[in-house]
C-alpha positions as CSV (number, residue, x, y, z in Angstrom):
1,M,-132.5,114.5,-9.4
2,R,-133.0,115.7,-13.0
3,L,-129.4,116.9,-13.1
4,R,-128.2,113.4,-12.1
5,R,-130.2,111.8,-14.9
6,I,-128.7,114.3,-17.4
7,L,-125.2,113.5,-16.0
8,A,-125.9,109.8,-16.2
9,L,-127.0,110.0,-19.8
10,G,-124.0,112.1,-20.7
11,T,-121.7,109.7,-19.0
12,G,-123.3,106.8,-20.9
13,G,-122.6,108.7,-24.1
14,L,-119.0,109.3,-23.1
15,V,-118.7,105.6,-22.3
16,L,-119.9,104.7,-25.7
17,A,-117.7,107.2,-27.4
18,G,-114.8,106.1,-25.4
19,F,-115.6,102.5,-26.2
20,A,-115.7,103.3,-29.9
21,G,-112.4,105.1,-29.7
22,G,-110.9,102.4,-27.7
23,I,-111.7,99.8,-30.2
24,V,-109.8,101.7,-32.8
25,F,-106.9,102.6,-30.4
26,W,-106.4,99.1,-29.0
27,Q,-106.6,96.9,-32.0
28,A,-102.8,96.4,-32.1
29,G,-101.0,94.5,-29.4
30,L,-104.0,92.8,-27.8
31,G,-101.9,90.4,-25.7
32,P,-102.4,86.8,-24.8
33,D,-105.5,84.8,-25.7
34,G,-105.3,82.0,-23.1
35,A,-103.9,79.4,-25.5
36,D,-100.7,79.0,-23.4
37,T,-102.5,78.6,-20.1
38,P,-101.0,75.5,-18.3
39,Y,-103.5,72.9,-17.3
40,S,-103.3,69.9,-14.9
41,R,-102.2,66.7,-16.5
42,E,-104.8,63.9,-16.3
43,V,-104.7,60.2,-16.3
44,V,-108.0,58.8,-17.4
45,D,-109.5,55.3,-17.8
46,R,-110.8,53.6,-20.9
47,N,-114.0,55.6,-20.8
48,G,-112.4,58.9,-20.2
49,R,-113.2,59.0,-16.4
50,L,-110.6,60.7,-14.3
51,L,-108.2,58.3,-12.5
52,R,-105.6,60.8,-11.2
53,P,-104.9,64.5,-12.0
54,F,-101.6,66.2,-11.3
55,Q,-101.1,69.9,-10.3
56,T,-99.7,72.3,-12.8
57,D,-96.1,73.6,-12.4
58,D,-97.5,76.6,-10.6
59,D,-99.3,74.2,-8.1
60,M,-102.8,74.9,-9.4
61,W,-105.7,72.6,-10.0
62,R,-106.9,73.8,-13.4
63,F,-108.6,71.8,-16.2
64,P,-109.8,72.9,-19.6
65,G,-113.6,73.6,-19.4
66,R,-116.0,72.7,-22.1
67,V,-119.7,73.7,-22.4
68,A,-120.6,70.2,-23.3
69,D,-119.2,68.8,-20.0
70,V,-121.2,71.2,-17.7
71,D,-124.7,71.0,-16.5
72,P,-127.0,73.2,-18.7
73,L,-128.6,74.5,-15.5
74,F,-125.4,76.0,-14.4
75,L,-124.9,77.7,-17.8
76,R,-128.4,79.2,-17.7
77,M,-127.8,80.5,-14.1
78,L,-124.4,81.9,-15.0
79,A,-125.8,83.9,-18.0
80,A,-128.8,85.1,-16.0
81,Y,-126.6,86.3,-13.1
82,E,-123.5,87.6,-14.9
83,D,-124.5,88.6,-18.5
84,R,-128.1,88.4,-19.5
85,R,-127.4,89.5,-23.1
86,F,-124.4,87.3,-23.6
87,D,-125.9,85.7,-26.7
88,R,-126.7,89.0,-28.3
89,H,-123.8,91.4,-27.7
90,P,-120.5,91.3,-29.6
91,G,-118.3,90.9,-26.5
92,V,-119.2,94.3,-24.9
93,D,-122.7,95.2,-23.8
94,P,-123.2,99.0,-24.3
95,L,-126.6,98.9,-22.5
96,A,-124.9,97.3,-19.5
97,L,-122.2,99.9,-19.5
98,M,-124.6,102.8,-19.6
99,R,-126.7,101.2,-16.9
100,A,-123.7,100.7,-14.6
101,A,-122.4,104.3,-15.2
102,G,-125.9,105.7,-14.6
103,Q,-126.3,103.7,-11.4
104,R,-122.9,104.8,-10.2
105,L,-123.7,108.5,-10.6
106,T,-127.3,108.4,-9.3
107,S,-126.6,106.3,-6.2
108,G,-123.0,107.3,-5.5
109,R,-121.8,103.7,-5.5
110,I,-121.4,100.7,-7.7
111,V,-124.8,98.9,-7.9
112,S,-124.0,96.5,-10.8
113,G,-121.0,96.0,-13.1
114,G,-121.0,96.6,-16.8
115,S,-118.5,93.8,-17.6
116,T,-119.7,91.0,-19.8
117,L,-118.5,87.4,-19.4
118,S,-116.2,88.0,-22.4
119,M,-114.6,91.0,-20.6
120,Q,-114.2,88.9,-17.5
121,V,-112.4,86.2,-19.6
122,V,-110.0,88.9,-20.8
123,R,-109.2,89.8,-17.2
124,L,-108.7,86.2,-16.3
125,I,-106.3,85.7,-19.1
126,D,-104.5,89.0,-18.5
127,K,-104.4,88.9,-14.7
128,R,-103.6,92.7,-14.5
129,E,-103.8,94.5,-11.2
130,D,-104.7,97.9,-12.6
131,G,-108.1,96.6,-13.9
132,R,-110.1,99.7,-12.6
133,S,-108.4,102.3,-14.8
134,I,-110.2,103.7,-17.9
135,A,-107.4,102.7,-20.2
136,V,-107.4,99.1,-19.0
137,K,-111.2,99.0,-19.3
138,L,-111.0,100.2,-22.9
139,R,-108.4,97.7,-23.6
140,E,-110.5,94.9,-22.1
141,M,-113.4,96.0,-24.4
142,A,-111.3,95.9,-27.5
143,R,-109.8,92.5,-26.6
144,A,-113.2,91.0,-25.7
145,I,-114.6,91.9,-29.1
146,R,-111.5,90.7,-30.9
147,L,-111.3,87.5,-29.0
148,E,-115.0,86.7,-29.3
149,R,-114.8,87.2,-33.0
150,A,-111.9,84.7,-33.2
151,I,-113.3,81.9,-31.0
152,G,-117.0,82.5,-30.8
153,K,-119.4,82.5,-27.9
154,Q,-118.8,78.9,-27.0
155,G,-115.1,79.5,-27.0
156,M,-115.4,82.4,-24.6
157,L,-117.6,80.3,-22.3
158,D,-115.0,77.4,-22.5
159,L,-112.3,79.9,-21.3
160,Y,-114.5,81.2,-18.5
161,L,-115.2,77.6,-17.4
162,S,-111.5,76.9,-17.5
163,L,-110.1,80.0,-15.7
164,A,-112.8,81.3,-13.3
165,P,-111.2,81.5,-9.7
166,Y,-112.8,79.4,-7.0
167,G,-110.4,80.0,-4.0
168,G,-106.9,78.9,-3.2
169,N,-105.3,76.9,-6.0
170,V,-108.6,75.9,-7.6
171,E,-109.5,77.4,-11.0
172,G,-112.2,76.4,-13.4
173,I,-115.6,74.8,-12.8
174,R,-114.3,71.2,-13.1
175,A,-111.6,71.7,-10.5
176,A,-114.1,73.4,-8.3
177,S,-116.8,70.8,-8.6
178,L,-114.2,68.0,-7.8
179,A,-112.8,70.0,-4.9
180,Y,-116.1,71.0,-3.3
181,F,-118.5,68.3,-4.3
182,G,-116.2,65.3,-5.3
183,K,-117.8,64.9,-8.7
184,E,-117.7,66.1,-12.3
185,P,-119.9,69.2,-13.1
186,R,-122.1,67.3,-15.6
187,R,-124.9,67.0,-13.1
188,L,-125.3,69.7,-10.5
189,S,-128.1,70.4,-8.1
190,P,-129.6,74.0,-8.0
191,G,-127.7,74.6,-4.7
192,E,-124.4,73.4,-6.1
193,A,-124.8,75.4,-9.4
194,A,-125.7,78.5,-7.4
195,L,-122.6,78.2,-5.3
196,L,-120.4,77.8,-8.3
197,V,-121.9,80.9,-9.9
198,A,-121.3,82.9,-6.7
199,L,-117.8,82.0,-5.8
200,P,-115.8,83.6,-8.7
201,Q,-117.0,87.1,-7.7
202,A,-115.1,86.9,-4.4
203,P,-113.3,83.6,-4.4
204,E,-111.1,84.1,-1.3
205,T,-113.7,85.6,1.0
206,R,-116.4,83.2,0.0
207,R,-114.4,80.0,0.1
208,P,-116.8,77.4,1.7
209,D,-113.9,75.6,3.3
210,R,-112.9,78.7,5.2
211,F,-116.0,80.9,5.2
212,P,-119.0,78.6,4.9
213,E,-121.5,81.1,6.2
214,R,-120.5,83.8,3.6
215,A,-120.6,81.1,0.9
216,R,-124.1,80.1,2.0
217,R,-125.4,83.7,1.9
218,A,-123.8,84.3,-1.5
219,R,-125.3,81.1,-2.8
220,D,-128.8,82.0,-1.5
221,R,-128.6,85.4,-3.2
222,V,-127.9,83.7,-6.5
223,L,-130.9,81.4,-5.9
224,D,-133.2,84.4,-5.2
225,R,-132.0,86.1,-8.4
226,M,-132.7,82.9,-10.4
227,L,-136.3,82.9,-9.1
228,L,-136.8,86.5,-10.2
229,A,-135.3,85.7,-13.5
230,G,-137.5,82.7,-14.1
231,V,-134.6,80.3,-14.3
232,L,-135.7,78.3,-11.2
233,K,-139.0,77.4,-9.7
234,P,-139.8,78.2,-6.1
235,E,-139.5,74.5,-5.0
236,Q,-136.0,74.4,-6.6
237,V,-134.9,77.5,-4.8
238,E,-136.2,76.1,-1.5
239,A,-134.4,72.8,-2.1
240,G,-131.2,74.6,-3.1
241,K,-131.2,76.7,0.1
242,A,-131.7,73.5,2.2
243,E,-128.6,71.9,0.8
244,R,-125.5,71.9,3.1
245,V,-122.6,74.0,2.0
246,P,-119.4,72.0,1.9
247,V,-117.1,73.0,4.8
248,A,-113.9,71.3,3.5
249,R,-112.3,70.6,0.2
250,R,-112.3,67.0,-1.0
251,Q,-109.2,65.2,-2.2
252,M,-108.8,65.0,-6.0
253,P,-109.3,61.4,-7.4
254,V,-106.3,59.3,-6.7
255,F,-106.8,55.9,-8.4
256,A,-104.1,53.8,-9.9
257,W,-101.6,55.8,-7.9
258,H,-98.5,53.9,-9.2
259,A,-99.6,53.3,-12.7
260,A,-100.6,57.0,-13.1
261,S,-97.3,58.2,-11.8
262,E,-95.5,55.8,-14.2
263,A,-97.5,57.0,-17.2
264,V,-96.8,60.7,-16.5
265,A,-93.1,60.1,-15.9
266,A,-92.9,58.2,-19.2
267,D,-94.4,61.0,-21.2
268,P,-94.4,64.3,-19.2
269,A,-95.2,66.5,-22.1
270,R,-98.6,64.7,-22.7
271,R,-101.5,66.4,-20.9
272,V,-104.0,63.6,-21.0
273,H,-102.8,60.0,-20.6
274,R,-105.4,57.4,-21.6
275,M,-105.2,54.1,-19.8
276,T,-106.9,50.7,-20.5
277,F,-108.1,50.6,-16.9
278,D,-111.7,50.6,-15.8
279,R,-112.2,53.1,-13.0
280,T,-115.0,51.1,-11.4
281,V,-113.0,48.0,-11.3
282,Q,-109.8,49.8,-10.1
283,E,-111.7,51.5,-7.3
284,G,-113.3,48.3,-6.2
285,L,-110.0,46.4,-6.1
286,E,-108.3,49.1,-4.3
287,T,-110.9,49.1,-1.6
288,L,-110.9,45.3,-1.4
289,L,-107.1,45.1,-1.0
290,R,-106.9,48.0,1.5
291,D,-109.5,46.4,3.8
292,R,-108.1,42.9,3.6
293,V,-104.5,43.9,4.1
294,R,-105.3,46.0,7.2
295,A,-106.8,42.8,8.7
296,L,-103.6,41.0,8.2
297,G,-101.6,43.3,10.5
298,A,-99.1,46.1,10.6
299,K,-96.5,46.7,7.8
300,M,-98.4,44.3,5.5
301,S,-99.1,45.3,1.9
302,G,-100.5,43.7,-1.2
303,A,-100.9,44.1,-4.9
304,I,-103.4,43.1,-7.6
305,V,-103.2,42.9,-11.4
306,A,-106.4,42.3,-13.5
307,L,-106.3,42.0,-17.2
308,D,-108.5,41.0,-20.2
309,H,-106.5,38.1,-21.6
310,H,-108.4,38.2,-24.9
311,T,-107.2,41.8,-25.7
312,G,-104.2,41.9,-23.4
313,E,-105.5,45.2,-21.8
314,V,-104.8,45.7,-18.1
315,I,-108.2,46.6,-16.6
316,A,-106.8,47.3,-13.1
317,R,-103.4,47.5,-11.4
318,V,-103.1,48.1,-7.6
319,G,-99.5,48.6,-6.6
320,A,-100.0,48.7,-2.8
321,A,-102.7,48.4,-0.2
322,D,-102.4,52.1,0.6
323,P,-99.9,54.2,-1.4
324,L,-99.8,56.9,1.3
325,D,-99.1,54.6,4.2
326,T,-95.4,54.9,5.0
327,E,-95.5,52.1,7.6
328,R,-96.7,49.7,4.9
329,Q,-94.2,51.3,2.4
330,G,-97.1,52.1,0.1
331,S,-94.9,54.1,-2.3
332,V,-93.3,50.8,-3.4
333,D,-95.2,49.4,-6.5
334,M,-95.4,45.7,-5.6
335,T,-96.7,44.8,-9.0
336,R,-93.3,45.6,-10.4
337,A,-91.2,44.3,-7.5
338,I,-89.1,41.1,-8.1
339,R,-90.1,38.4,-5.6
340,S,-89.9,34.6,-5.2
341,P,-93.0,33.1,-6.9
342,G,-93.1,30.0,-4.6
343,S,-95.2,27.3,-6.3
344,T,-96.9,29.5,-8.8
345,L,-94.6,28.3,-11.7
346,K,-95.5,24.6,-11.3
347,P,-98.4,24.7,-13.8
348,F,-96.0,25.7,-16.5
349,I,-93.7,22.8,-15.7
350,Y,-96.6,20.4,-16.1
351,A,-97.6,22.1,-19.3
352,L,-94.2,21.6,-20.9
353,A,-94.1,18.0,-19.7
354,Y,-97.5,17.4,-21.3
355,E,-96.5,19.2,-24.5
356,N,-93.4,17.1,-24.8
357,G,-95.1,13.8,-24.2
358,L,-93.3,13.1,-20.9
359,A,-96.6,12.9,-19.0
360,H,-100.4,13.2,-19.1
361,P,-102.8,14.4,-16.5
362,E,-103.6,10.7,-15.7
363,T,-99.9,9.6,-15.6
364,L,-98.9,8.1,-12.2
365,I,-96.0,9.7,-10.5
366,E,-94.3,9.1,-7.1
367,D,-94.5,11.5,-4.3
368,R,-92.0,10.2,-1.7
369,P,-88.7,11.4,-0.2
370,S,-86.3,11.6,-3.1
371,R,-82.9,13.1,-4.0
372,F,-82.0,14.8,-7.2
373,G,-78.2,14.9,-6.9
374,T,-77.7,17.0,-3.7
375,Y,-81.2,18.5,-3.9
376,A,-83.8,16.9,-1.7
377,P,-87.1,18.8,-2.0
378,A,-89.9,18.2,0.6
379,N,-93.5,19.1,0.6
380,F,-94.9,22.1,2.5
381,D,-96.5,19.9,5.2
382,R,-93.4,17.6,5.4
383,G,-95.7,14.7,4.4
384,Y,-95.9,12.5,1.3
385,Q,-98.7,11.1,-0.7
386,G,-97.1,8.1,-2.4
387,T,-98.3,7.2,-5.9
388,V,-100.6,9.8,-7.4
389,S,-101.6,11.1,-10.8
390,T,-99.9,14.2,-12.1
391,R,-103.4,15.8,-12.0
392,T,-103.6,15.2,-8.2
393,A,-99.9,16.2,-7.8
394,L,-100.6,19.6,-9.3
395,Q,-103.8,20.2,-7.5
396,M,-102.1,19.4,-4.2
397,S,-99.0,21.4,-5.2
398,L,-96.7,18.5,-4.3
399,N,-93.0,19.4,-4.6
400,V,-91.3,16.1,-5.5
401,P,-93.4,15.4,-8.6
402,A,-92.9,19.0,-9.8
403,V,-89.1,18.7,-9.4
404,A,-89.1,15.3,-11.1
405,L,-91.0,16.7,-14.1
406,L,-88.7,19.7,-14.2
407,E,-85.6,17.5,-14.3
408,A,-87.1,15.7,-17.3
409,V,-88.1,18.9,-19.1
410,G,-84.8,20.6,-18.3
411,P,-84.4,23.7,-16.0
412,Q,-82.7,25.7,-18.8
413,R,-85.3,24.8,-21.3
414,F,-88.1,25.8,-18.9
415,Y,-86.3,29.1,-18.1
416,S,-85.7,29.8,-21.8
417,R,-89.4,29.1,-22.6
418,M,-90.4,31.9,-20.2
419,E,-87.9,34.2,-21.8
420,Q,-89.2,33.4,-25.3
421,A,-92.7,34.3,-24.1
422,G,-91.5,37.7,-23.0
423,V,-90.9,37.2,-19.3
424,R,-87.5,37.9,-17.8
425,P,-87.0,35.8,-14.6
426,A,-84.3,37.0,-12.3
427,L,-81.5,34.8,-11.0
428,P,-78.6,35.7,-8.6
429,R,-75.6,36.9,-10.5
430,G,-73.5,34.1,-11.9
431,E,-76.1,31.4,-11.3
432,V,-77.7,29.2,-14.0
433,P,-81.2,27.7,-13.8
434,G,-81.4,24.7,-11.6
435,L,-84.2,22.5,-10.2
436,A,-84.9,24.9,-7.4
437,I,-86.5,27.4,-9.9
438,G,-89.5,25.1,-10.0
439,L,-90.2,25.8,-6.4
440,G,-89.6,29.6,-6.4
441,G,-85.8,29.7,-6.7
442,L,-85.9,32.7,-9.0
443,G,-87.4,36.2,-9.1
444,L,-90.5,37.3,-10.9
445,R,-92.9,40.3,-10.9
446,L,-96.6,40.1,-10.3
447,V,-97.2,41.5,-13.8
448,D,-95.1,38.7,-15.2
449,L,-97.1,36.0,-13.4
450,A,-100.3,37.6,-14.6
451,A,-99.0,37.5,-18.2
452,L,-98.0,33.8,-17.9
453,Y,-101.4,32.7,-16.6
454,A,-103.1,34.8,-19.3
455,G,-101.1,32.7,-21.7
456,L,-102.6,29.5,-20.3
457,A,-106.0,31.1,-20.4
458,R,-105.6,31.9,-24.1
459,G,-104.7,28.4,-25.1
460,G,-101.0,28.7,-24.8
461,E,-100.4,32.0,-26.5
462,M,-99.1,34.9,-24.4
463,P,-101.2,38.0,-25.1
464,P,-99.6,41.4,-25.8
465,I,-100.0,43.0,-22.3
466,F,-100.5,46.8,-22.3
467,E,-102.1,49.5,-20.2
468,R,-101.5,52.8,-22.0
469,R,-103.8,53.4,-25.0
470,D,-101.7,56.3,-26.2
471,A,-98.4,54.4,-26.2
472,A,-96.9,52.3,-29.0
473,V,-99.0,49.5,-30.4
474,P,-98.1,46.3,-28.5
475,Q,-96.4,43.4,-30.3
476,P,-98.3,40.3,-31.3
477,G,-98.8,37.5,-28.8
478,R,-96.0,35.0,-28.2
479,P,-96.2,31.2,-27.9
480,L,-96.0,29.7,-24.4
481,T,-97.2,26.1,-24.8
482,E,-99.4,24.0,-27.0
483,E,-103.2,24.5,-26.8
484,A,-103.8,20.9,-25.5
485,A,-101.3,21.3,-22.7
486,A,-102.6,24.7,-21.7
487,W,-106.2,23.4,-21.6
488,Q,-105.2,20.3,-19.6
489,V,-103.4,22.4,-17.0
490,G,-106.3,24.9,-16.8
491,D,-108.7,22.0,-16.4
492,I,-106.6,20.6,-13.5
493,L,-106.4,24.0,-11.8
494,T,-110.2,24.5,-12.1
495,D,-110.7,21.5,-9.7
496,A,-108.3,22.9,-7.1
497,P,-110.2,23.4,-3.8
498,A,-111.5,27.0,-3.5
499,P,-111.2,29.0,-0.3
500,E,-113.9,28.8,2.4
501,A,-117.2,30.3,1.3
502,S,-116.2,30.1,-2.4
503,V,-117.3,27.8,-5.2
504,T,-114.8,25.3,-6.6
505,G,-114.9,24.8,-10.4
506,R,-115.5,28.3,-11.6
507,Y,-111.9,29.6,-11.8
508,A,-108.6,28.0,-12.7
509,F,-106.2,29.1,-10.1
510,K,-103.0,28.4,-8.3
511,T,-101.5,29.6,-5.0
512,G,-98.0,29.8,-3.8
513,T,-95.9,30.7,-0.7
514,S,-92.3,31.7,-1.0
515,Y,-89.6,30.3,1.3
516,G,-89.7,31.8,4.8
517,F,-93.3,32.9,4.5
518,R,-92.3,36.1,2.8
519,D,-94.7,36.1,-0.1
520,A,-98.2,34.8,-0.6
521,W,-99.6,34.5,-4.1
522,A,-102.8,33.6,-5.8
523,I,-103.3,33.8,-9.6
524,G,-106.3,32.6,-11.6
525,F,-108.5,33.1,-14.7
526,D,-112.0,32.6,-16.1
527,G,-113.0,32.7,-19.7
528,Q,-112.3,36.4,-20.0
529,R,-110.1,37.8,-17.3
530,T,-106.9,36.9,-15.4
531,V,-106.2,38.2,-11.9
532,A,-103.0,38.0,-9.9
533,V,-102.7,38.7,-6.2
534,W,-99.6,39.2,-3.9
535,V,-99.6,39.7,-0.2
536,G,-96.6,40.2,2.1
537,R,-94.2,42.9,3.5
538,P,-92.5,45.1,0.9
539,D,-89.2,44.9,2.9
540,G,-89.1,41.1,2.4
541,S,-89.4,40.3,6.1
542,S,-90.9,37.0,7.1
543,V,-94.5,36.9,8.2
544,P,-95.3,33.7,10.0
545,G,-98.6,32.2,9.0
546,I,-99.2,33.8,5.6
547,T,-99.7,31.4,2.8
548,G,-101.1,31.8,-0.7
549,R,-104.2,29.7,0.2
550,V,-105.1,31.5,3.4
551,S,-103.9,35.1,2.8
552,A,-104.1,35.6,-1.0
553,A,-106.7,33.2,-2.4
554,P,-109.7,34.8,-0.7
555,I,-108.7,38.1,-2.1
556,L,-108.4,36.6,-5.6
557,F,-112.0,35.2,-5.4
558,D,-113.4,38.4,-4.1
559,A,-111.6,40.3,-6.9
560,F,-113.2,38.1,-9.5
561,A,-116.6,38.8,-7.9
562,R,-116.0,42.6,-8.4
563,L,-115.0,42.2,-12.0
564,G,-118.5,41.5,-13.2
565,P,-120.4,38.5,-14.5
566,Y,-118.5,35.2,-14.6
567,A,-117.2,34.2,-18.0
568,A,-117.2,30.5,-18.7
569,L,-113.9,28.7,-19.3
570,P,-113.2,27.6,-22.9
571,P,-114.4,24.1,-24.0
572,R,-112.0,21.2,-24.3
573,P,-110.1,21.3,-27.7
574,A,-110.1,18.2,-29.9
575,S,-106.3,17.9,-29.4
576,A,-106.8,17.1,-25.7
577,P,-108.9,13.9,-25.5
578,V,-110.1,12.6,-22.2
579,V,-108.6,9.2,-21.4
580,S,-108.1,7.1,-18.3
581,N,-104.7,5.8,-17.1
582,T,-105.3,2.4,-18.5
583,Q,-106.0,3.9,-22.0
584,L,-102.7,5.7,-22.1
585,P,-99.7,4.2,-24.0
586,P,-97.6,2.1,-21.6
587,P,-94.8,4.7,-21.4
588,L,-97.3,7.4,-20.2
589,R,-99.0,5.3,-17.5
590,R,-96.2,5.8,-15.0
591,F,-93.6,8.5,-14.9
592,G,-89.9,7.7,-14.5
593,P,-88.1,5.2,-12.3
594,A,-88.3,5.2,-8.5
595,R,-85.6,7.4,-7.0
596,E,-83.3,6.8,-4.0
597,A,-85.1,7.9,-0.9
598,A,-83.6,10.9,0.9
599,D,-82.1,10.3,4.3
600,D,-84.2,12.6,6.5
601,T,-81.9,12.0,9.5
602,R,-79.0,14.1,8.0
603,D,-78.4,17.8,8.3
604,L,-80.6,18.9,11.2
605,K,-81.6,22.5,10.4
606,I,-84.2,25.1,11.5
607,A,-86.0,25.7,8.2
608,F,-88.1,28.5,9.6
609,P,-87.5,31.2,10.7
610,P,-84.2,31.7,8.8
611,D,-81.2,32.9,10.7
612,G,-81.0,36.7,11.0
613,V,-84.5,37.7,9.9
614,R,-86.9,40.0,11.6
615,V,-90.1,38.4,12.6
616,D,-93.2,40.5,13.1
617,L,-95.2,39.0,16.0
618,G,-97.2,42.1,16.9
619,A,-95.0,43.4,19.7
620,A,-95.6,47.0,18.6
621,R,-99.4,46.4,18.8
622,G,-99.1,45.0,22.3
623,E,-100.5,41.6,21.3
624,M,-97.6,39.2,20.8
625,E,-98.4,36.2,18.6
626,P,-96.8,32.8,19.0
627,L,-94.0,31.7,16.6
628,A,-94.1,28.5,14.6
629,V,-90.6,27.0,14.3
630,R,-90.1,24.3,11.6
631,T,-87.1,21.9,11.3
632,T,-85.7,19.6,8.7
633,G,-83.4,16.6,9.1
634,G,-82.4,15.0,12.3
635,R,-84.0,12.1,14.2
636,P,-87.0,12.6,16.4
637,P,-87.9,13.3,19.1
638,F,-86.7,16.9,19.2
639,T,-86.2,19.4,22.0
640,M,-86.7,23.1,21.3
641,L,-84.8,25.7,23.3
642,M,-85.3,29.5,23.4
643,D,-82.4,31.5,24.7
644,G,-81.0,28.3,26.2
645,R,-84.2,27.3,28.0
646,P,-86.1,24.2,26.9
647,V,-89.6,25.3,25.8
648,S,-91.0,22.4,23.8
649,R,-90.6,18.7,22.7
650,F,-92.0,17.4,19.5
651,G,-91.8,14.4,17.1
652,V,-92.3,13.7,13.5
653,Q,-94.4,16.8,12.8
654,R,-91.1,18.7,13.0
655,Q,-92.8,21.9,14.2
656,A,-92.9,23.6,17.6
657,I,-95.0,26.6,18.7
658,V,-93.0,29.0,21.0
659,S,-93.9,32.3,22.6
660,P,-90.9,34.8,22.8
661,D,-90.8,36.9,26.0
662,G,-90.9,40.2,24.1
663,P,-89.3,42.2,21.3
664,G,-85.6,41.9,20.7
665,F,-83.1,39.3,19.6
666,T,-84.0,35.7,20.4
667,T,-81.9,32.5,19.9
668,L,-83.8,29.4,18.9
669,S,-82.1,26.0,19.1
670,V,-83.2,22.4,18.4
671,I,-81.6,19.1,19.6
672,D,-82.5,15.8,18.1
673,A,-82.5,12.3,19.6
674,E,-78.8,11.7,18.7
675,G,-77.6,15.0,20.2
676,R,-77.2,16.9,16.9
677,S,-78.2,20.6,17.2
678,A,-79.0,23.6,15.1
679,S,-79.6,27.3,16.0
680,V,-80.8,30.6,14.5
681,T,-81.0,34.1,16.0
682,V,-83.9,36.2,15.0
683,R,-85.2,39.7,15.9
684,V,-88.7,39.7,17.2
685,E,-90.8,42.8,16.5
């Protein structure tokens, strides 16, 4: 026994001697210092919270670690377990080396290691396989001292927190905390901290997602050591051992899926992309949209844009109901897709008419069958209201008054005003703006509509919309319409009837439905924020029954509820006096001459569904829904046929409800009282 002690002391002396010689021998060519370690790219919100990380090129989850971002309890436990004299040694602990060597000789096996945290960092940087040789150990000692002198104790800890292995493709405490606990490592329980201390010693054999019992035992050993070291109290150890060990890895945060991908693609060299988004709002709107769209049926999707119209910052952008759902084509960013906006552009027609002195909210206008050349618009419900104020016409979204005002404003002028405001509407190649653009006869993106309504909310000035804080500074706002006209339109939209179970008068909003029931829209604003919602199928298929009011407006109002406290709308400006119709100048009391009534008996057509479309009635789900067929023209009564069989008779309502026999192609025909007919063939799904 005495001989073993003598040998141990001698060995310790040799270690120290070798260490001293190694320092001299290995000062040159010390190798990498970890500065070139690749880290995961991050997309973060306005407060620095993680929205979505991306794996490194070597498929690792690895984030830079910082002492300031880690729970102090973990740091105390790490030092007590791995390197008790970390704060006092220069990178190598001679006492620990002597103790380890002595224990190796006296017991015949390795009882404890002599490596410091600094030496472990060197190994993590170097990643050599021959780490047990004397030469490599001496080199590690030299590099540990040199590196610690260069970056200090905190720098060494930062590197350890960044590079420590935690099993699989997870490295560093932040990646491990996200993968195993689903949270940042700023606040850790004793059990969580103990597990994160234990895993790097044997990351593959202690992985809790593969070997939970081994992970538990390793964690408990750390907890016992912390009790002996005085780091934890008995009740903390007991509570830590009672915690459940995670048995599966959690998914890394995946918020703002499309926006994050877009930001990284735009600047792939940047490691941290700072967005204007608010993660809490983004998460809430993603959950809202996913739940609501699922209730609307298979293959449906949706999108939401929310922005602060005072600053122009986008606070949330949801491109799809579920980005990973291939059936709903979740990879398609519907905030950027060009779609028909339906009636959502009507408020801007009225704003230009008010601005140019062509009408006033109390101006009377005719809503009756009318022709504008060869164009004969009809209202959504096929009915007419007669003489109404333009205020009522906009609130009811009547088509004939909107087209009459657009004709007076000028379609090209209306189109050019949107372009001047920074919006680029899409028209079929070779076409020029016509009256149909007022009812959705052009293409716009959801982000464009959000920007236009933000212009109304800001008193007629389009804000500089932006969502990346590290991108170029946005340009100043652009004029959209005069302040008085913007306020008048907003005031009208505030009185539009809210969806069921919602309060009218809080938000200025407008809904829209595109031709053929392909797109449902709802866009609105309060005194601070503008929100735009789209619902439909990304492939453009018709969805019978979806409308802006029924399908999109409830989502809009719930979205506002998740944005925080209501912000009051701005007060009436002095330039927009409140007057009655009789107080208006005579030219403004009634708009335009009465027009020639359209002949509704001409051109019998099936307006919906259009010929050749696919109609989703739920055949794949085993619960076939009925199909609403709408007609235009002709003279009632009408007879509806399906595949040559009479199935319904109807009159002036011009609508029939039919029930196809099953999936496949179906021919729908209608015959009027004078024998005229029209047919379409659709594919029922």
